[in-house]
N, C-alpha and C positions, 0 to 999 in steps of 0.2 A: 584544748578544744573540745568539741562536742563528744568525741569518743570517751572522754572522762565519765560521761553519764553511764557508760557500760560498766565502769568500775563500781559505781554505786549499785547498779543492778546486781552485779556479781556478789557484792557483800551480803545481799539478802536472798541469794539464789536458793538457799536451803528451805526458805519458807514461801517462795513464789515459784509457780510453774514458768517455763519459758514463755508461754503465751501471755501470762500475766505480766511478766517483765516487759515484753515488747509493747503490750497495751499501755503500761504506765509510762514507758519512754515516749510513746507517740502522743499520749493524751494529757499528760500531767507534767508540770514543771517540777514539782517537789516529790522526789523519791525519799525513802526513809534515810535520814542522815547517817553518815558513818560515825562509829563510836570510837575508832582507834585514835589514840593520841598521836600527835605529830603530823596529822593530815592537814594539808593546806586548806584554809577556809574556802577557797574557790571550788574545792572538790565536794563540798558537803551537799549541795543540791544542784539540780539541773539549772534552776534559776541563777544560782551563783556562778555556775559554769558559763552560762550564756553571758551574764554580766561581765565576767572576766574576759571572755572572747570578744565581746563588743568593745570593751575598753581598749583592746589591742588594735582596733581598726583605726585607720587614718580617716581624715575628713571625707575624702572621696568615697572610700569604701563604706563608710557609715551612710552617706547619702544614698548610694546605690542600694545598700542593704534595706534601708527604710522604704524606698520606693518599690523595690521588688515585692514587698509584702502585700502590695495591692493585688497581685496575681493570685488566682485561685486555681488549684490543680496543676500548676506548673506554667512554663512559658518557654518560648524559643529565644535564640539569640536576637533574631530580628525584632521580636516583640519587645525585648528589653531595650534594644537600641532606640526604637521609636517612642516607647512610652516613658522610659526613665531619663532620657536626655532632655536638656532644656533647663531653664531656671538655675543656671550655675553648673550644669553637668554636661560635658561634651559627648556627643554620640560616639566619636572615635575612641573615647576612653572606656567604653562599656565593656568590651571583651577583656581588656587587661584587668579591670577591677573585678569583673565577674569571676575570672579565673582565680584571682586571689581569694575571693570568698569561698570558692570551691576547695581550694587548698587548705583553708582554715576550717573546713567542715561546716561552714555556716549555710552553704548551698550544696545540694546534691546534683550531679550531672549524670544523666542517663540517656540511653539510646531510645528514641521514640519509635512508634510503630512504622513511621514512614522512613526510618533510617537516620533522620537528622537528630542531633543532640537536643535534648530537652533538659530543663532545669526545674528544680522544685525545692521547697523548704519543708522540713518536718513541721507539722502543724504547731507545736509549741514554739518553735523558733519564728514561724511566720507571725503568730500572735504577738510575740515579743517585739519583733520589728515593727509591726503595725502600731503598737502602743508608743513606740519611739518616733513614729513618723510625724513631723510637724504639720499642723493644720494650715499653715500659711499658703502652701501650694497645692492643696487638695483638689480644688476645682480644675486647675491646670493639668495636674497629673491624671485625674479621672477623665478629663476631656481628651487627652492624648490616648488613654486606654480605649475609650469609646471610638475614637477616630481610627485607631489601628485595627480594631476588630470589625469595624464597618468596612474597612478596606479589604480585609481577608474575606469577609462574607460576600462582598460585591464581586471580588475576583472569582470566587467559587460559583456564583450565580452566572457570571458572564462566560466563564471558561468551561464550566461543567464539573460536576463532582467526580466524574470518572476519568477526566483528563490526566495525563501523566501517571498512569497506573493507579488511579484513585487517590491522587495526592490530596485533593481538597476534601474528599470524604474523610480521610484519615485526619487531616488537619482540623476540620470542624469538630470531629469527635473528641480530639485531644483538647480543644479550646472551648468546648461547650460551656463549662462552668464560668470561664472568663466572659463569654458572650452573655450569659445570664446576668452576671454582675454588671456588665456594661448597659444592658437593657434596663435593669432595675434603676441604675443611677440616672440614665437618660429620662426615664418616665417620671422620676421624682425631682428633676432639675428644670426649672422654668427656662424656656428657650431651646430645649433639646428635644422637643416633641417630634419635630420633623425627622431628626436622625433616628429616633426610636422606630418610627414607622418605616423608614427606608431599611433599617436593619432587619425588621420583621419580614419585609418583602424579600430581601436577599437570603434570609434563612429558610424561607418556605420549602424549597426543594430538599434541603437537608432534613428538616423536621419530617417531611413526608417519607423520605428514604429511610431515615433512622428509626422511624416509628414513634417519634415524639409528637403525636397528633394532637392530643388534648393540650399539652403544654404549648405547642405552637399556636393553637387556636386562642388560648388564654392570653398569650403575649400580644398577638395581633389585634384582638378585640380591645385590649387596653390601649394599644398604640393608636388605633383608629379613634377611639373615644377622646384621647389626649390631643389629637391633632386635627380638629374640625376644619381648620383653615389651610390644610395642606393642599398642594395642587390637585386638581380633579383627576389627572392621569394617575397620580400615585394612589389616591383614595380608591379609584376604580380598580386598580391592580390589586390593592390590599383586600378589597371586598371580594374579588374573585377568588383569591387565595384563601381567605377566611372561609368563604362558602365551601370550598373543597375540604378544608380541615374539619369544619363542622359536620359536613356530610359523612366524612370518614369516622367521625365520632358517634354517628348514629342518629343525629337529629335532622332528618331529611327536610322537614317543613322549614325549620330555621335556615337551613342551607339554601333552599330554593329562594327564600326571601332575600338573602344576601346576594346570591347570583343574579337575581332579577335587578337588584339595585346596580350591580356592576354593569350588566348589559345595558341598562337605561342610560347610565353615565357615558359609556363608550359610544352609544348611538348618538347622544347629544353632542359629543365631541367630534362626531363624524368619522370615527375609526371603526369601519365595518369589520376589519379582521379581528380586532379585540372584542367587539360585540359578538362576533361569531364564536369566539372562544368561550365566552360566558354562556352563550346559547348551547354550545356543545356540552357544557357542564350541567345545564338545566336538563338536557336530554338524558344525561346519566342519572339524574334524580328520578325522572320519569321511568327509566328502565328499572331502577331499584324498587320503585313502587309497582312494578310489573305492568305499567302502562306502555307496552311495547310499541303500539301503533304511534303514540305521541313521540316516543323516542326515535322511531324511524323518521318521522316528519322533521323533527328538530335537528337530528344528526344530518339528515339529507340537506337541509337548508344551510347548515354550517359548512358541510363539505363543498357545496356549490360556491360559497364565498371564499373558502380557502383555495379553491382551484384558480381563483382570480389573483391570488397573492403569490408570494415566493416561499412561504413556510411549508416545505414538503413534509417535515416531521409532523406538524399539526394536521396536515391533510391525511397522512397515513394513519395517525392515531384516530382521527374521526372516522375514516373508512373502516378501520378495524371494529370500532364500536357500532357503526352502522351495519356492518355485516353480522355481528352478533345479534343485534336487534332484529334484523331481517330473519335470522334463523329462528328466533322466538316467535315470529309471526308465521312461520312455516314457509317462508320464501327462500328455500335453500339455494336456488340458482343465483338469486341476487346476493345472498350471503357469501357464496363462494367467490363471486366476481369481486366483491368489495375486499374480502380478505386476501385474495390473490394479489390484488393491486397493492394493498397495505404491506404485505410481505415483500413484494418486489421493491417498493420504495425504500423500506428499511434496509434491505440488502444493499441497494445502490448507495444509500447514505452511510452505510457502515454503522448503523445504530444497533448494536448487538443486544443490548438489554431490551430495547423496544421490539426487536425482531423476536426475541424469546417470548414476549407477551403476545405478539401477533400469531406466532406459531401455535401457542397454547389455544388461542381462540380458533384457529384454523382446525386444530384437532377436534374441537367441539363439533364441527360440521360432520366429520366422520362418525363421531359418537352418536349424533342424532340420526344418522343413516344406519346405525347398527354395524358399523365397520371400524370399530375402535382399533383393532389390531392392525388394520391397514395403515394406521397413522403412527406406527411404532418408530419408523425412521424419522418422522417429524419430531416425535418426543425425544428421541436420541439427540438430535441437534438442539432442541430447546433446553434439554438438561445441561448440555455443555455450556450453552450461553448463560443459563440461569446460575450455574456455579460461579460465573464471573461477576454476577450482578450484586451479590450480597444484599439483595432486596428481598425481604422476608415475604412480602406479598406475592412476588413472582415465584419464590420457592414454594410457598404454600399451594398456589394454583397448580404448579407442575407436579407436586407430590400427590395432590388430590386426583388428578387424571392418571398419574402413575399408579396409584393404589388400585384403581379400577382395571387398568391395563394388566397389572400383575395378576389379578384374580383371573382374568381371561387367559393368561399365559400359564396358569397353574403355579405361579410363584407366590404362594400364600403367606409365608413368613415375611417376605419383602413387602407384600401388600400391607400387612399389619404394621410393619416398621414405618411404611410411608404414611399411614394414617396417624400414627403417634407423632411423627416428626412434623406432619402437616399442621396438627393442632398447635404445636409450639410455634411454628412459623407465623400462623395467623395471630396468636397471642402477642408475639413480638411486633408484628406490623401494626397492631391497633386499628386495622382497617376492616370494613364490612365485607363479608363474603357476597358473591353474586347470588341473585335469586336462584333457588333450586340447588345451590351447592351443598348446603347443610343436609338437604334431603338425600342427595347422592352419597354423602359421607355416611349417613345413617344406614342406607341400603348396603353399602360396602361392608360396614361394620357387622351388620346382621348376617351377611353371607359368610364372612370370615368366622363368626361364632358357630355357624352351622357346619362349616368345613373343618375348622381346627378344634372346635369345642370352646365353651365359654371361657374356661380358665386359661387355656393355652393362647387363645386370641387376646385376652386382656394382658397376659404377660408380654406377648410380642408387641402389642401397641405401647405398653409402658417402656419396653426396651427401646423402641423407635423414638419415643419422646426423650429418653435419656441420651440417646446418641446424637440427636439434634438434626435440624433440617439439612445442613451442609453435608454431614456424614452420610445420611440416608440417601440424599439425592445423588451423591457420588456412587453409592452402592447400586442405585437404580441405573445410573449412566453406564457403569461397568457391565452390568448384566445385559443391558440392551446392546452394548458393543459386542458382547459374546454371541448374542442371538442374531444380530444384524450387522455383521462385519462390513466395513466399507470395502469397495472394490479396489 
């Protein structure tokens, strides 16, 4: 079986480092051939080893082996059952024959991040199996592959990335390469354009959450261009999501144009709630352009519409943004009222990540009033929620306010750690900071250089960057717990 490749590597070990041996096993079929006499021919190269192992497979094993080569980056048992069955192969036989491939070392079985077993092939073996795969059932096989990952993405969209302890967030992360493959095939296959656009819509929340902003925008733009005759509701949804992705990529004017198209389509369809959603996103563009009065007007209109519907999450989200916009206009009473209502709705709804965001915005009111330390208990709660979120944008925002609060508390090293980890969090999120945030970061950095000295401050910031957002936010959370113990 495949372990024979290790014998070949060992025969040349004196001239290759362990890293080189591993690299050659992973990337190349042909290692240096053995010179000893009496060695079976099948041992001489990895190519010959795989040939020999393949020849030992029965017809069903070969069929499954070939079809599994379509997967990129691994697969689950459920994926193998749905994608590889059909055209002469029964779904009920998948586990049996897959287990045999594992025992023959043609397939590796590993524990996935979510705890479920995942399977994969070493890349040389996958390439071998791919070359053996007949072209006769390619469209059928790739169609089932697309259908399966559309189903996974739609479930994640409908149920939520954080449901069942983040099951779908972990699943989409593990399957992202397969979804890329499915999208590329759908976009290049006549008649599959609608599925590609649906898949982009269902993947939107994951792309935003995982920081694949520019990639998500590129896929969605291609899918919209490829499906001009798709239903208006689907195009309006895709335009709204694309507008958000483009705005997070930094092109605010292009984003506004896309969001206006979405709002116009929803209004023409008579869907006031969806039109208000696009209007709320247009308000965010105005806010980022520091046109705070326009943002207040647009968020206010959107909130009025959402009050007439049943989507409390969207109402709370809009109230939060309306409150922040009010604060930038100096209307602190109105800002406080909006943010208190947003926090209350998120608490009642059990939306923990959204609650962390709203608390961060609420802390901003205390900051504007020169009472940042009075918000320490709010930050403590927000940090606890933020650590659950794994959302780098949320982590970055909390670390930014945390760095300034640490300066006020005299926790200067932790403040510098927070700055370093914050910069990494925003890098990973690929999202734009709020107006004024970069200026506040610069002010904090300047204060730390004065207090700690230039070299020590830089060292501590670099250390925080190396520790990472989760570790530093955990440090901040523990320190706040020490200073503000719960009753």
